[in-house]
C-alpha positions as CSV (number, residue, x, y, z in Angstrom):
1,X,92.3,113.1,-30.6
2,X,92.3,113.2,-34.5
3,X,90.1,110.1,-34.6
4,X,87.4,111.6,-32.3
5,X,87.7,115.0,-33.8
6,X,86.9,113.9,-37.4
7,X,84.7,111.0,-36.6
8,X,87.1,108.5,-38.2
9,X,86.6,105.0,-36.9
10,X,90.2,103.7,-37.1
11,X,93.7,105.0,-37.8
12,X,94.0,103.2,-41.1
13,X,91.2,105.4,-42.4
14,X,93.0,108.4,-41.0
15,X,96.2,107.5,-43.0
16,X,94.3,107.1,-46.2
17,X,92.5,110.5,-45.8
18,X,95.7,112.2,-44.7
19,X,97.5,111.2,-47.9
20,X,94.6,112.4,-50.1
21,X,94.4,115.7,-48.3
22,X,98.2,116.2,-48.4
23,X,98.4,115.4,-52.1
24,X,95.7,118.0,-52.9
25,X,97.3,120.7,-50.8
26,X,101.0,119.9,-51.6
27,X,101.6,123.2,-53.4
28,X,100.1,125.3,-50.7
29,X,102.1,123.4,-48.1
30,X,105.3,123.3,-50.1
31,X,107.4,125.4,-47.6
32,X,106.3,123.4,-44.6
33,X,107.0,120.1,-46.5
34,X,110.5,121.3,-47.4
35,X,111.1,122.2,-43.8
36,X,110.1,118.7,-42.7
37,X,112.2,117.2,-45.4
38,X,115.3,119.1,-44.2
39,X,114.7,118.3,-40.6
40,X,113.6,114.6,-40.8
41,X,115.7,113.5,-43.8
42,X,112.6,112.2,-45.6
43,X,110.3,113.3,-48.5
44,X,107.0,113.8,-46.6
45,X,104.9,113.1,-49.7
46,X,106.6,109.7,-50.3
47,X,106.3,108.8,-46.6
48,X,102.6,109.5,-46.5
49,X,102.0,107.7,-49.8
50,X,103.5,104.4,-48.7
51,X,103.1,104.6,-45.0
52,X,102.0,101.4,-43.2
53,X,101.0,102.0,-39.6
54,X,103.1,99.9,-37.2
55,X,101.7,98.4,-34.0
56,X,103.1,99.1,-30.6
57,X,103.5,97.0,-27.5
58,X,104.6,97.2,-23.8
59,X,107.6,94.9,-24.3
60,X,110.8,95.2,-26.4
61,X,110.2,93.0,-29.5
62,X,113.9,92.5,-29.9
63,X,113.9,90.6,-26.6
64,X,113.4,86.9,-27.5
65,X,111.7,86.2,-24.2
66,X,108.8,88.5,-24.9
67,X,108.3,87.2,-28.5
68,X,107.5,83.7,-27.3
69,X,104.6,85.1,-25.2
70,X,101.2,86.4,-26.3
71,X,102.0,90.1,-26.4
72,X,99.1,92.6,-26.7
73,X,99.6,95.0,-29.6
74,X,97.8,98.1,-30.6
75,X,98.0,100.4,-33.7
76,X,100.4,103.2,-32.9
77,X,98.1,106.0,-34.1
78,X,95.4,104.8,-31.8
79,X,97.8,104.7,-28.9
80,X,98.9,108.3,-29.7
81,X,95.3,109.3,-29.9
82,X,94.7,108.0,-26.4
83,X,97.8,109.7,-25.1
84,X,96.9,113.1,-26.6
85,X,93.4,112.8,-25.0
86,X,94.6,111.8,-21.6
87,X,94.5,114.4,-18.8
88,X,97.8,115.1,-17.0
89,X,97.7,114.2,-13.3
90,X,101.3,113.5,-12.4
91,X,104.8,114.6,-13.6
92,X,105.5,112.5,-16.7
93,X,101.9,111.8,-17.7
94,X,102.3,114.2,-20.7
95,X,105.7,112.8,-21.9
96,X,105.5,109.6,-24.0
97,X,108.6,107.6,-25.1
98,X,108.4,105.6,-28.3
99,X,111.3,103.1,-28.5
100,X,112.6,100.7,-31.1
101,X,115.7,99.4,-32.9
102,X,117.1,101.2,-36.0
103,X,114.8,101.4,-39.0
104,X,111.6,100.6,-37.3
105,X,109.8,103.8,-38.1
106,X,110.2,106.2,-35.1
107,X,111.1,109.2,-37.3
108,X,108.4,108.4,-39.8
109,X,105.8,108.2,-37.0
110,X,106.6,111.7,-35.8
111,X,106.6,113.0,-39.4
112,X,103.1,111.5,-40.0
113,X,101.9,113.2,-36.8
114,X,103.2,116.6,-38.1
115,X,101.6,116.0,-41.5
116,X,98.3,115.3,-39.7
117,X,98.6,118.7,-38.1
118,X,99.5,120.5,-41.4
119,X,96.5,118.9,-43.2
120,X,94.0,119.9,-40.5
121,X,93.7,116.5,-38.9
122,X,94.2,118.1,-35.5
123,X,91.9,120.1,-33.1
124,X,91.9,123.8,-33.6
125,X,94.0,126.0,-31.3
126,X,96.5,123.2,-30.8
127,X,99.9,123.6,-32.4
128,X,102.5,120.9,-33.2
129,X,106.2,121.4,-33.3
130,X,108.7,118.7,-34.5
131,X,112.4,118.8,-33.8
132,X,115.5,116.7,-34.1
133,X,117.1,116.6,-30.6
134,X,120.5,118.2,-30.7
135,X,122.9,120.8,-29.2
136,X,120.5,123.8,-29.6
137,X,117.2,122.0,-28.8
138,X,116.6,123.3,-25.3
139,X,117.3,126.9,-26.4
140,X,114.9,126.5,-29.3
141,X,112.2,125.3,-27.0
142,X,112.4,128.5,-25.0
143,X,111.3,130.4,-28.1
144,X,108.0,128.5,-28.3
145,X,105.4,130.9,-26.9
146,X,102.3,128.7,-26.4
147,X,103.6,125.6,-24.6
148,X,100.3,124.9,-22.9
149,X,98.6,124.3,-26.3
150,X,101.6,122.8,-28.1
151,X,102.3,119.2,-28.9
152,X,106.0,118.7,-29.1
153,X,107.6,115.9,-31.1
154,X,111.3,115.3,-30.3
155,X,113.1,112.8,-32.5
156,X,116.2,110.6,-31.9
157,X,117.6,111.0,-28.4
158,X,120.2,108.4,-29.5
159,X,121.5,110.9,-32.1
160,X,121.8,113.8,-29.7
161,X,125.5,114.5,-29.4
162,X,125.0,116.3,-26.1
163,X,123.7,113.0,-24.6
164,X,126.8,111.0,-25.6
165,X,128.3,109.6,-22.3
166,X,125.6,111.3,-20.2
167,X,122.3,110.1,-21.5
168,X,120.6,110.1,-18.0
169,X,121.6,113.7,-17.4
170,X,120.5,114.8,-20.9
171,X,117.2,113.0,-20.5
172,X,116.5,114.7,-17.2
173,X,117.3,118.1,-18.9
174,X,114.8,117.4,-21.6
175,X,112.0,116.3,-19.2
176,X,112.5,119.3,-17.1
177,X,112.4,121.6,-20.1
178,X,109.2,120.0,-21.6
179,X,107.1,119.4,-18.6
180,X,104.8,122.4,-19.3
181,X,104.0,121.5,-22.9
182,X,100.5,120.1,-23.7
183,X,102.0,116.7,-24.8
184,X,105.5,115.5,-25.7
185,X,106.5,112.5,-27.7
186,X,110.2,111.5,-27.6
187,X,111.7,108.8,-29.7
188,X,114.9,106.8,-29.0
189,X,116.6,103.6,-29.9
190,X,115.9,100.9,-27.3
191,X,119.5,100.0,-26.6
192,X,120.5,103.6,-26.0
193,X,117.6,104.4,-23.6
194,X,118.4,104.2,-19.9
195,X,116.6,101.7,-17.7
196,X,115.2,104.4,-15.3
197,X,114.4,104.0,-11.6
198,X,112.3,101.2,-10.2
199,X,108.7,102.4,-10.3
200,X,106.5,101.4,-7.4
201,X,103.8,99.9,-9.8
202,X,106.4,97.8,-11.7
203,X,104.4,98.3,-14.9
204,X,106.3,97.6,-18.2
205,X,104.5,100.5,-19.9
206,X,105.9,103.1,-17.5
207,X,109.4,104.3,-16.7
208,X,110.6,106.5,-13.8
209,X,113.2,109.1,-14.8
210,X,114.1,111.3,-11.9
211,X,110.6,111.5,-10.6
212,X,108.9,111.7,-14.0
213,X,106.7,108.6,-14.4
214,X,106.4,108.5,-18.1
215,X,104.5,106.1,-20.4
216,X,106.7,104.1,-22.8
217,X,105.9,102.0,-25.8
218,X,107.9,99.9,-28.2
219,X,107.2,99.7,-32.0
220,X,106.5,96.2,-33.1
221,X,108.1,94.4,-36.1
222,X,105.9,94.3,-39.2
223,X,104.0,91.0,-39.5
224,X,103.4,89.4,-42.9
225,X,100.2,91.2,-43.4
226,X,101.8,94.6,-43.0
227,X,104.7,93.6,-45.3
228,X,102.1,92.6,-47.9
229,X,100.2,95.9,-47.4
230,X,103.4,97.8,-48.0
231,X,104.2,95.9,-51.2
232,X,100.7,96.5,-52.4
233,X,101.1,100.2,-52.0
234,X,104.6,100.2,-53.5
235,X,103.7,98.0,-56.5
236,X,100.0,98.6,-57.1
237,X,98.0,96.6,-59.6
238,X,97.9,98.1,-63.1
239,X,94.4,99.3,-63.9
240,X,93.4,97.8,-60.6
241,X,93.6,94.3,-62.1
242,X,97.1,93.3,-63.3
243,X,99.8,92.4,-60.7
244,X,103.1,94.4,-61.1
245,X,105.8,91.8,-61.9
246,X,108.2,93.8,-59.6
247,X,106.0,92.8,-56.6
248,X,106.7,89.1,-57.1
249,X,110.4,89.8,-57.4
250,X,110.3,92.0,-54.3
251,X,108.5,89.2,-52.4
252,X,111.3,86.8,-53.3
253,X,114.0,89.1,-52.0
254,X,112.0,89.8,-48.8
255,X,111.7,86.1,-48.2
256,X,115.5,85.8,-48.3
257,X,115.7,88.7,-45.8
258,X,114.1,86.6,-43.0
259,X,113.1,88.6,-40.0
260,X,114.8,91.7,-41.4
261,X,111.8,92.1,-43.7
262,X,110.0,93.4,-40.7
263,X,112.0,96.6,-40.6
264,X,110.2,99.4,-42.6
265,X,113.4,101.2,-43.4
266,X,114.9,98.2,-45.2
267,X,111.6,97.6,-47.0
268,X,111.6,101.2,-48.3
269,X,114.8,100.4,-50.3
270,X,113.4,97.2,-51.8
271,X,113.9,98.4,-55.3
272,X,117.7,98.7,-54.8
273,X,117.8,95.3,-53.1
274,X,116.1,93.8,-56.1
275,X,118.9,94.9,-58.3
276,X,121.5,93.1,-56.2
277,X,119.9,90.2,-54.2
278,X,123.1,89.7,-52.2
279,X,121.2,88.5,-49.2
280,X,120.3,85.1,-47.8
281,X,118.1,83.9,-45.0
282,X,119.4,84.3,-41.4
283,X,122.3,86.6,-42.3
284,X,123.1,89.7,-40.3
285,X,121.5,93.0,-41.3
286,X,125.0,94.1,-42.0
287,X,124.9,92.1,-45.2
288,X,121.6,93.6,-46.1
289,X,123.1,97.1,-45.7
290,X,126.1,96.0,-47.7
291,X,123.9,94.8,-50.6
292,X,121.9,98.0,-50.4
293,X,124.9,100.3,-50.6
294,X,126.5,98.2,-53.3
295,X,123.4,98.4,-55.4
296,X,123.3,102.2,-55.0
297,X,127.0,102.4,-55.9
298,X,126.4,100.5,-59.1
299,X,123.4,102.7,-59.9
300,X,125.5,105.8,-59.5
301,X,128.2,104.4,-61.7
302,X,125.6,103.6,-64.4
303,X,124.4,107.3,-64.3
304,X,127.9,108.9,-64.3
305,X,131.0,107.3,-65.8
306,X,133.2,109.7,-63.8
307,X,132.3,107.6,-60.7
308,X,134.0,104.4,-59.8
309,X,132.2,102.3,-57.2
310,X,135.2,101.6,-55.0
311,X,136.2,105.3,-55.0
312,X,132.7,106.4,-54.1
313,X,132.5,103.7,-51.4
314,X,135.7,105.0,-49.8
315,X,134.4,108.6,-50.0
316,X,131.2,107.6,-48.2
317,X,133.2,105.8,-45.4
318,X,135.4,108.9,-44.9
319,X,132.4,111.2,-44.9
320,X,130.5,109.0,-42.4
321,X,133.5,108.8,-40.1
322,X,133.9,112.6,-40.2
323,X,130.3,113.1,-39.3
324,X,130.6,110.5,-36.5
325,X,133.7,112.1,-34.9
326,X,132.0,115.5,-35.0
327,X,128.8,114.1,-33.5
328,X,126.6,115.5,-36.3
329,X,124.3,114.3,-39.0
330,X,125.1,116.7,-41.8
331,X,128.1,118.7,-43.1
332,X,128.2,122.2,-44.6
333,X,129.4,122.5,-48.2
334,X,132.4,124.5,-47.2
335,X,133.4,121.9,-44.6
336,X,133.0,119.2,-47.3
337,X,135.4,121.3,-49.5
338,X,137.9,121.2,-46.6
339,X,137.5,117.4,-46.3
340,X,138.0,117.1,-50.1
341,X,141.2,119.2,-49.9
342,X,142.5,116.7,-47.3
343,X,141.1,113.6,-49.0
344,X,140.8,114.1,-52.7
345,X,138.6,111.1,-53.5
346,X,135.8,112.5,-51.3
347,X,135.1,114.8,-54.3
348,X,133.2,111.9,-55.9
349,X,130.3,112.6,-53.4
350,X,129.6,115.9,-55.2
351,X,129.1,114.0,-58.5
352,X,126.3,111.7,-57.3
353,X,122.7,112.0,-58.5
354,X,120.8,113.1,-55.4
355,X,117.3,112.5,-56.9
356,X,115.2,109.4,-56.3
357,X,116.6,106.8,-53.9
358,X,120.0,108.3,-53.3
359,X,121.7,107.2,-50.0
360,X,123.3,110.7,-49.8
361,X,121.3,113.9,-50.3
362,X,121.3,117.6,-49.5
363,X,118.9,119.9,-47.6
364,X,117.7,123.3,-48.8
365,X,120.8,125.0,-47.3
366,X,123.1,122.7,-49.3
367,X,124.2,120.6,-46.3
368,X,125.2,117.0,-47.2
369,X,123.9,114.1,-45.2
370,X,123.1,110.4,-45.4
371,X,119.4,109.6,-46.1
372,X,119.1,107.5,-43.0
373,X,121.3,107.5,-39.9
374,X,121.8,103.7,-40.1
375,X,123.4,104.2,-43.6
376,X,126.0,106.5,-41.9
377,X,126.5,103.9,-39.2
378,X,127.0,101.2,-41.7
379,X,129.7,103.1,-43.5
380,X,131.5,103.6,-40.1
381,X,131.2,99.9,-39.4
382,X,132.6,99.2,-42.9
383,X,135.7,101.1,-41.9
384,X,136.0,99.2,-38.6
385,X,135.3,95.7,-39.9
386,X,136.2,95.5,-43.6
387,X,137.6,98.5,-45.5
388,X,140.5,100.2,-43.7
389,X,140.4,103.0,-46.2
390,X,142.0,105.7,-44.0
391,X,143.2,106.2,-40.4
392,X,140.9,108.5,-38.3
393,X,142.5,110.8,-35.8
394,X,139.6,111.3,-33.4
395,X,137.6,109.0,-31.2
396,X,134.8,107.1,-33.0
397,X,131.4,107.1,-31.3
398,X,130.1,103.5,-31.2
399,X,126.3,103.4,-31.5
400,X,124.2,100.4,-30.5
401,X,124.0,99.3,-34.2
402,X,127.7,99.6,-34.8
403,X,128.4,97.7,-31.6
404,X,125.9,95.0,-32.6
405,X,127.8,94.4,-35.8
406,X,131.1,94.3,-34.0
407,X,129.7,91.7,-31.6
408,X,128.3,89.6,-34.4
409,X,131.5,89.5,-36.5
410,X,133.6,88.4,-33.5
411,X,136.8,89.8,-34.9
412,X,139.0,92.7,-33.8
413,X,137.8,96.0,-35.3
414,X,140.3,98.3,-36.8
415,X,141.2,101.3,-34.6
416,X,140.0,99.5,-31.5
417,X,141.8,101.9,-29.3
418,X,139.8,104.9,-30.7
419,X,136.4,103.4,-30.1
420,X,134.1,105.2,-27.6
421,X,131.6,102.8,-26.0
422,X,130.5,105.2,-23.3
423,X,126.9,105.4,-24.4
424,X,126.1,101.8,-24.6
425,X,123.8,99.8,-22.3
426,X,125.5,96.4,-22.1
427,X,123.9,94.9,-19.0
428,X,122.8,91.3,-19.8
429,X,123.9,91.7,-23.4
430,X,125.0,88.7,-25.5
431,X,128.7,89.6,-26.2
432,X,130.0,86.0,-26.5
433,X,133.2,85.9,-28.5
434,X,133.4,89.6,-29.0
435,X,137.0,90.7,-29.8
436,X,138.0,94.1,-28.2
437,X,141.7,93.8,-27.3
438,X,143.1,97.1,-26.0
439,X,139.7,98.8,-26.0
440,X,138.7,101.5,-23.4
441,X,135.8,99.9,-21.5
442,X,136.5,101.7,-18.2
443,X,133.4,102.1,-16.0
444,X,131.0,100.3,-18.3
445,X,128.1,98.2,-17.1
446,X,128.6,94.5,-18.2
447,X,126.5,93.2,-15.3
448,X,125.0,89.8,-16.2
449,X,126.5,90.1,-19.7
450,X,127.6,87.0,-21.7
451,X,131.3,87.5,-22.4
452,X,132.1,83.9,-22.8
453,X,135.2,83.3,-24.9
454,X,135.6,87.1,-25.5
455,X,139.0,88.7,-26.2
456,X,139.5,91.6,-23.8
457,X,143.2,91.3,-23.5
458,X,144.9,94.6,-22.7
459,X,141.5,96.3,-22.4
460,X,140.9,99.0,-19.8
461,X,138.2,97.5,-17.6
462,X,138.9,99.6,-14.6
463,X,135.8,100.3,-12.6
464,X,133.7,98.2,-14.9
465,X,130.8,96.2,-13.5
466,X,131.3,92.6,-14.4
467,X,129.3,91.2,-11.6
468,X,127.2,88.2,-12.6
469,X,128.9,88.2,-16.1
470,X,129.8,85.0,-17.9
471,X,133.5,85.3,-18.3
472,X,134.3,81.6,-19.1
473,X,137.4,81.3,-21.2
474,X,137.6,85.0,-21.6
475,X,141.0,86.4,-22.5
476,X,141.8,89.1,-19.9
477,X,145.6,88.9,-20.2
478,X,147.0,92.4,-19.6
479,X,143.6,93.9,-18.9
480,X,143.3,96.7,-16.3
481,X,140.8,95.4,-13.8
482,X,141.5,97.8,-11.0
483,X,138.2,98.6,-9.2
484,X,136.2,96.2,-11.4
485,X,133.3,94.4,-9.8
486,X,133.4,90.6,-10.4
487,X,131.1,89.3,-7.7
488,X,129.1,86.4,-8.9
489,X,130.9,86.3,-12.3
490,X,131.7,82.9,-13.8
491,X,135.5,83.0,-14.3
492,X,136.0,79.3,-15.2
493,X,138.9,79.2,-17.7
494,X,139.3,83.0,-17.8
495,X,142.8,84.2,-18.6
496,X,143.9,85.7,-16.4
497,X,141.9,83.8,-13.8
498,X,140.4,86.5,-11.6
499,X,140.9,85.3,-8.1
500,X,139.3,86.6,-5.0
501,X,141.3,89.5,-3.6
502,X,139.1,90.5,-0.6
503,X,139.8,88.8,2.8
504,X,137.4,86.2,4.3
505,X,137.0,84.5,7.6
506,X,136.8,80.8,6.8
507,X,136.2,78.1,9.4
508,X,137.7,74.6,9.3
509,X,134.3,73.3,8.4
510,X,134.1,75.3,5.3
511,X,137.7,75.5,4.1
512,X,137.5,72.7,1.4
513,X,134.5,74.2,-0.3
514,X,135.7,77.8,0.0
515,X,139.3,77.3,-1.0
516,X,138.7,74.4,-3.4
517,X,140.8,71.8,-1.5
518,X,140.9,68.0,-1.3
519,X,140.8,66.1,2.0
520,X,144.6,66.3,2.1
521,X,144.4,70.1,2.0
522,X,145.8,70.3,-1.5
523,X,144.1,72.1,-4.4
524,X,141.5,70.3,-6.5
525,X,142.9,72.0,-9.6
526,X,146.1,73.7,-10.5
527,X,146.7,76.8,-12.6
528,X,149.1,76.5,-15.5
529,X,150.9,79.8,-15.0
530,X,152.6,82.1,-17.5
531,X,155.3,84.0,-15.7
532,X,157.3,87.0,-16.8
533,X,160.5,87.7,-14.9
534,X,160.9,91.4,-14.2
535,X,163.7,91.3,-11.7
536,X,162.4,92.0,-8.2
537,X,158.9,91.2,-9.4
538,X,157.2,88.4,-11.3
539,X,154.1,88.9,-13.4
540,X,151.7,86.0,-13.9
541,X,149.8,86.6,-17.2
542,X,147.3,83.9,-16.4
543,X,146.1,85.4,-13.2
544,X,147.0,89.0,-13.9
545,X,148.8,89.2,-10.5
546,X,152.2,90.8,-9.8
547,X,154.3,89.1,-7.1
548,X,157.4,89.8,-5.1
549,X,160.1,87.6,-6.6
550,X,161.4,87.0,-3.0
551,X,159.6,88.5,0.0
552,X,160.5,89.0,3.6
553,X,164.0,87.8,4.5
554,X,162.8,86.3,7.8
555,X,159.6,85.0,9.4
556,X,157.2,87.7,10.6
557,X,154.3,87.7,13.0
558,X,151.1,88.9,11.6
559,X,151.5,92.3,13.2
560,X,155.0,92.5,11.9
561,X,153.7,91.6,8.4
562,X,151.4,94.6,8.4
563,X,154.4,96.9,9.3
564,X,156.4,95.2,6.5
565,X,153.6,96.0,3.9
566,X,153.3,99.6,5.1
567,X,157.1,100.1,4.7
568,X,157.2,98.7,1.1
569,X,154.2,100.8,0.0
570,X,155.8,104.0,1.5
571,X,159.0,103.2,-0.4
572,X,157.0,102.4,-3.6
573,X,158.6,99.0,-4.0
574,X,159.1,98.3,-7.7
575,X,157.3,101.6,-8.4
576,X,154.0,100.7,-6.8
577,X,152.3,101.5,-3.5
578,X,149.4,99.1,-3.5
579,X,151.1,95.9,-2.3
580,X,149.1,93.6,0.0
581,X,148.9,90.1,1.5
582,X,147.4,87.6,-0.9
583,X,144.3,85.6,-0.3
584,X,144.4,81.8,-0.1
585,X,143.1,81.4,-3.7
586,X,145.9,83.8,-4.9
587,X,148.6,81.9,-2.9
588,X,147.2,78.6,-4.2
589,X,147.7,79.9,-7.8
590,X,151.5,79.7,-7.2
591,X,151.4,76.0,-6.2
592,X,152.7,73.4,-8.6
593,X,151.2,70.0,-8.8
594,X,154.6,68.3,-8.5
595,X,157.7,69.1,-6.5
596,X,160.1,71.5,-8.1
597,X,163.7,72.4,-7.3
598,X,164.8,72.7,-3.7
599,X,161.9,70.4,-2.7
600,X,159.3,73.2,-3.1
601,X,156.0,73.2,-4.9
602,X,156.6,76.5,-6.5
603,X,158.2,77.6,-9.8
604,X,161.9,78.2,-9.4
605,X,161.5,81.7,-10.8
606,X,160.7,82.6,-7.2
607,X,163.1,82.8,-4.3
608,X,163.3,79.5,-2.4
609,X,163.6,81.1,1.0
610,X,159.9,81.9,1.4
611,X,158.8,78.3,1.8
612,X,155.6,79.1,3.6
613,X,153.6,82.3,3.5
614,X,150.8,84.2,5.3
615,X,147.5,84.9,3.6
616,X,144.9,87.4,4.4
617,X,142.2,84.8,5.2
618,X,141.5,84.2,8.9
619,X,140.2,81.2,10.8
620,X,137.5,81.8,13.6
621,X,138.3,78.5,15.3
622,X,141.0,78.4,18.0
623,X,142.7,75.0,17.7
624,X,144.9,74.4,20.7
625,X,146.4,71.3,19.2
626,X,147.6,73.2,16.2
627,X,151.1,74.6,17.1
628,X,153.0,74.8,13.9
629,X,155.3,77.7,13.1
630,X,157.0,79.3,10.1
631,X,154.0,79.6,7.8
632,X,153.1,82.3,5.2
633,X,150.1,84.4,6.3
634,X,147.5,85.7,3.8
635,X,145.9,89.1,3.7
636,X,142.3,88.2,4.6
637,X,142.4,89.4,8.2
638,X,139.1,90.3,9.8
639,X,138.7,92.2,13.0
640,X,137.5,90.1,15.9
641,X,139.2,86.9,14.7
642,X,140.3,84.5,17.3
643,X,144.0,84.7,16.5
644,X,144.4,82.3,13.6
645,X,145.1,82.9,9.9
646,X,145.3,80.7,6.9
647,X,148.6,80.1,5.0
648,X,150.1,78.1,2.2
649,X,152.9,75.7,2.9
650,X,155.1,75.4,-0.2
651,X,157.3,72.6,1.4
652,X,154.3,70.2,1.2
653,X,152.1,72.0,-1.4
654,X,149.1,72.4,0.9
655,X,147.1,74.8,2.9
656,X,147.0,75.1,6.7
657,X,146.4,77.7,9.5
658,X,148.3,79.0,12.5
659,X,148.4,81.5,15.3
660,X,148.9,85.2,14.4
661,X,151.7,85.3,16.9
662,X,153.8,82.7,15.1
663,X,156.3,83.7,12.4
664,X,155.8,83.1,8.7
665,X,157.3,84.6,5.6
666,X,155.5,87.2,3.5
667,X,155.3,87.4,-0.3
668,X,153.2,90.4,-1.3
669,X,151.0,90.7,-4.4
670,X,149.2,93.4,-6.4
671,X,147.0,93.5,-9.4
672,X,149.3,93.3,-12.4
673,X,149.5,95.6,-15.4
């Protein structure tokens, strides 16, 4: 649109002309520039001066699988130009999503588009409105009179507090409210953005959100050429001939930053990083932020002797956590005064020099905020991972960036029980070794995630989707797994070992493979249990199962066993009403590899009377030669079975089956707590 309108051949030429025009008209546009600065947390003049246009692509560049392929890239301004010129045919055609990780330039892109509008790089009779998504956004949109001729720029869905825990619903609200605007561009962090519905065309550059088939693009990392272009703008040659020595030093630091050099936000603070090169190749971006903040703290100390670096660091952590728990990006001066009254050291924030490259600044109304949302996130992560400077009282919202650092450090974060993970998209995520004991992870989607060797002991995983997840050697001791989906999950070595609880019909042809048995009907492997005696019940911390210590006092037919279960649940035996027959894998978990006391292959913590027990697994084959009695039935009964069920024989330590009309003992089980 702007390229065609002004006859500019490419977007690079547009950016150069935009800066020149903006600089000449800066006094006339002062009020509009201040408004943008307040809203977008950036100095528009500085953004335009150093702006290097990123490319965009159809695939997420953070996904390694796409980086090893030849991915077609396009300058983002050219893509936007095509989008603005496209005629709307279907719902969603006029609503473009631009996605990327933190610090990749989403906010800067929208700011540059607004600046193009202010400096007349825009067709006449077309307005442009830019807004940070938040609590009042939808009401503010109703006040815009000329929707049909307005291009709407909505920034940071991931920072919209009204979307926390309900991102799909919020996104649907936004799409419905903006469908009649001329064009809409919405930015969001990739990890926060929902996957959408399966679109019929299966195109990577489209997403179906509730019937809106919207185009979507990802910002690409800077390549070496773009990094060099930025440095050339930031440290230009003197008199057009002499290289600035700072550029060489900046290049040394950038080399140490490895792939993180590709993030424009971190590049913009290169002057601070040069003061404290506390970075090394292949380290986490957490260390880059740590170096960045430490450099700023030392700079503030140098400017004002009243400031001590540790005190100001603590104050920033407290402020960042306060903003996080409120779900906001800035704080009013009077609210900061209240925080100072509660935590005196926060007063150091009021003594900082907010000019230049300060990591904390103020808008025209005096509200305090961090210069970039990721700085705020880092300070919260610092509280959780390093500096336990105070004890928060409210839930802490865990963003994708904070969660990334928690996963990388593989240690238990402070205040784990306060962390709110409800926004995160964790399907197929690499969470190996993550340490979240006691965390509230109820209902979250871990489908296909790598949780190998994770510590989720005592965590609330009720209703969580763990299907297809790698749970090898994962510590699940004491975790609440009620209603959790574990189909297809790799549970090898998991503690507790999640055993099948749903009944199956298993034939004699398949029993060895299904139950994991040898030819002698004994288990291939034995579980080393960890029992806790609770009187009438026994908790196994390895399997997470709670058992009757004894069971039925006499042998019961299968029909009688069902009546026995119903009676115990009505009476809330041991305080619970969800007792059931165990499956064969669950019963096998009680077997010992060697004979114990009383000649039984079961730990003497259990009553010796129940020497064979029913399971819930049935057998479809009627074997007339098999006429044994007094076995323990399992709970895996399926309608239409031919009258046989599988059982475990503790006298011999093996598995067998028998008629439903015979009598066996019953030892009930339930998911432990």
